[in-house]
C-alpha positions, -999 to 999 in steps of 0.1 A, spaced: -128 510 -243 -132 479 -221 -105 452 -218 -92 428 -192 -56 440 -195 -48 425 -160 -63 391 -169 -81 388 -136 -115 380 -151 -128 416 -147 -131 442 -175 -109 472 -170 -119 507 -185 -99 531 -206 -114 567 -207 -102 593 -232 -117 629 -236 -114 662 -218 -117 669 -181 -129 705 -184 -141 708 -220 -106 717 -233 -78 698 -216 -72 663 -231 -73 634 -207 -66 596 -209 -71 574 -178 -70 536 -173 -91 523 -145 -85 489 -130 -116 468 -121 -114 458 -84 -146 439 -84 -169 447 -55 -145 474 -44 -150 494 -76 -123 508 -99 -89 523 -91 -68 545 -112 -41 525 -129 -17 555 -131 -2 544 -164 16 568 -186 -6 571 -217 -9 601 -240 -38 624 -232 -62 625 -262 -98 633 -272 -121 631 -302 -107 596 -311 -111 559 -305 -94 531 -286 -93 494 -289 -77 465 -270 -63 437 -293 -34 412 -291 -15 428 -320 18 409 -315 2 375 -307 19 371 -273 -14 364 -255 -14 399 -239 -39 427 -248 -22 457 -265 -38 491 -268 -43 512 -300 -52 548 -293 -64 572 -321 -74 608 -316 -62 644 -310 -38 657 -284 -30 693 -273 -2 692 -299 -20 676 -328 -32 642 -340 -24 609 -323 -21 573 -336 -3 553 -310 1 515 -303 9 506 -267 23 471 -264 18 451 -232 52 444 -217 58 411 -200 68 414 -163 89 384 -153 77 361 -126 93 329 -114 71 303 -97 89 275 -78 70 243 -70 80 217 -43 59 185 -39 61 160 -10 41 131 3 35 119 39 40 92 47 63 80 20 53 43 27 17 35 34 -6 5 36 -37 1 14 -65 23 29 -41 44 50 -44 82 47 -16 99 27 -12 136 21 5 152 -10 16 188 -3 23 212 -31 41 244 -21 42 273 -45 63 304 -42 68 333 -66 105 341 -63 105 364 -93 104 403 -93 68 406 -106 34 390 -100 25 358 -117 -8 358 -136 -29 332 -153 -15 306 -129 -25 270 -137 -15 240 -114 -17 205 -128 -14 174 -107 -20 141 -126 -26 119 -96 -38 84 -107 -74 85 -94 -79 48 -100 -53 40 -74 -68 63 -47 -101 67 -29 -116 95 -8 -96 122 -26 -99 157 -12 -82 190 -23 -75 218 1 -57 251 -6 -46 283 11 -53 300 -23 -87 302 -41 -88 275 -67 -111 266 -96 -109 231 -110 -108 234 -148 -98 198 -156 -96 162 -143 -75 151 -126 -65 178 -113 -60 209 -134 -66 240 -113 -68 277 -120 -52 298 -93 -53 336 -87 -25 359 -94 5 354 -71 24 386 -62 62 386 -60 74 371 -28 41 354 -21 28 318 -25 5 292 -12 0 255 -4 -23 230 -20 -28 196 -4 -44 164 -19 -55 138 6 -65 103 -3 -62 66 5 -44 40 -17 -68 14 -29 -67 -23 -27 -54 -23 -63 -24 -2 -54 -10 -27 -29 26 -35 -37 30 -6 -61 54 23 -62 35 54 -73 54 85 -87 31 115 -87 41 147 -105 27 182 -103 36 213 -125 27 249 -125 26 275 -153 21 313 -154 20 338 -182 52 356 -172 71 326 -158 106 326 -174 123 298 -154 107 264 -160 133 242 -143 116 247 -109 80 244 -122 78 206 -117 79 185 -86 74 148 -79 68 126 -49 72 88 -46 48 67 -25 54 31 -18 22 12 -10 34 -16 12 18 -51 9 8 -65 43 26 -98 51 4 -128 59 19 -156 80 10 -184 103 14 -171 138 45 -193 145 68 -215 125 67 -244 150 43 -256 177 38 -286 200 5 -302 210 -6 -333 230 -21 -361 209 -53 -362 231 -63 -327 219 -92 -333 196 -88 -300 176 -61 -275 172 -68 -239 164 -43 -224 139 -39 -186 137 -33 -168 104 -19 -133 110 -11 -101 91 18 -79 102 -4 -49 95 -41 -45 85 -52 -40 49 -76 -11 54 -88 -11 18 -102 -46 14 -104 -82 25 -73 -103 25 -79 -139 13 -53 -168 16 -55 -205 10 -43 -230 37 -37 -268 35 -21 -297 54 7 -314 34 21 -349 33 56 -336 42 52 -345 79 56 -379 96 21 -381 108 -4 -401 87 -35 -384 72 -67 -400 83 -48 -420 110 -32 -393 131 -52 -363 118 -79 -353 94 -64 -335 64 -76 -299 58 -77 -275 29 -96 -243 25 -96 -205 22 -96 -180 50 -106 -143 49 -94 -114 70 -118 -84 65 -105 -49 60 -88 -37 92 -86 -72 108 -52 -88 115 -59 -124 126 -82 -153 118 -82 -190 127 -89 -224 112 -92 -258 128 -71 -289 124 -88 -321 138 -64 -347 155 -71 -384 158 -61 -399 192 -51 -436 186 -41 -461 212 -7 -470 198 25 -462 215 45 -445 188 71 -418 180 62 -382 182 50 -371 148 48 -339 127 22 -323 106 31 -295 81 6 -267 73 11 -242 46 -4 -209 32 -6 -201 -5 -22 -179 -31 -28 -147 -10 -49 -118 -23 -44 -83 -8 -13 -94 10 20 -112 4 33 -144 20 55 -136 49 85 -156 63 63 -180 83 41 -193 55 45 -229 68 40 -244 103 55 -277 115 32 -290 143 48 -316 166 23 -342 181 34 -356 214 24 -393 218 3 -399 250 1 -437 250 19 -459 275 47 -482 265 34 -518 260 44 -545 286 63 -576 274 55 -610 287 69 -645 282 45 -674 284 55 -705 304 57 -738 285 67 -774 290 77 -802 266 88 -838 267 125 -844 267 123 -862 234 113 -830 216 140 -814 195 130 -778 200 106 -756 220 88 -723 210 84 -695 235 57 -668 230 68 -632 237 37 -610 238 27 -573 243 -3 -565 264 -14 -540 237 -3 -534 201 25 -509 195 28 -483 168 64 -490 163 87 -521 161 94 -535 195 127 -554 199 139 -575 228 170 -596 234 164 -632 245 189 -652 266 188 -686 283 202 -695 317 204 -726 338 179 -734 365 179 -772 368 187 -780 332 224 -777 321 234 -758 290 250 -779 263 239 -811 281 201 -806 283 197 -778 258 216 -756 234 217 -720 249 205 -688 233 228 -658 236 217 -623 227 190 -635 204 171 -605 188 133 -608 187 113 -581 168 75 -575 170 63 -554 140 40 -524 145 4 -533 152 
């Protein structure tokens, strides 16, 4: 009678009869594949002139043996029940590194050990890794494996007591996984495994979002520079895809758009693996002496990265124009006039209010006799 009583995928053979024409004999031969058969050396009643059949009589998923025939002492009708032999598979799962960037290689390691007294058979390893969050997945194992389900259900060979193996799953978190915490669980089962508390293991992977920033929070530039190159930087590359972020100049600074600079707005891209990119800010060099002024640039709406601490840049523009020169025009009037006007002038317009204190002093005319004196008279010239 043929039956795979070892559940190894090969049919084993039960022989019953006589070995010399008169002496009953029953032998169970274990199928060793290409190596042939070996005697199972099991204690089974010797019989002949009968029949044998393998069936799961007690519905415990093990083949039992029913033997019918004659023995040296008379007739035989015997049921041999397959006895469970306890195994205990222990599973430990880890991930390295525990924090990764999108596109960075991570390795899940599943270690299996049979700490029970008997071999574990019909071993199935299940790892429900979220395949939509990983790319380039590869499985390696120190034990022969057959994938019997997705993702990933694997049939493993029998694992003897005191033995084990290692299965690794290598992959890269995708662009979609950026900013996620992924808990991945693996479990193992065997026909004889009696302790299930150590059959499950989990590993937690944090997929870190790269931080996108402007290269500095403050900067200083001379007004005569026609164009400023502004750098956008990632603290680490996104290896899984292109990072996109919007940039714009705001009205928060003291500089005037279209007078001191040309306002900008746009979107900048950093391809996978790249950590810096630049955009240009045009400056307008006027001829007015004025205060140093500021321009505020900001980043917003990133994709594939998160805004870092320096998402805004305050750019200080140093004025390069000379201070205007004041002059007082000479004038003369007839003594009969009741007042006189003096013209205070700048050689060039100024970008800010110019103030000057006017005073009179005697030369040949006498104050309070020939004229009413001015003392600390404030004169203001508006911008422009």
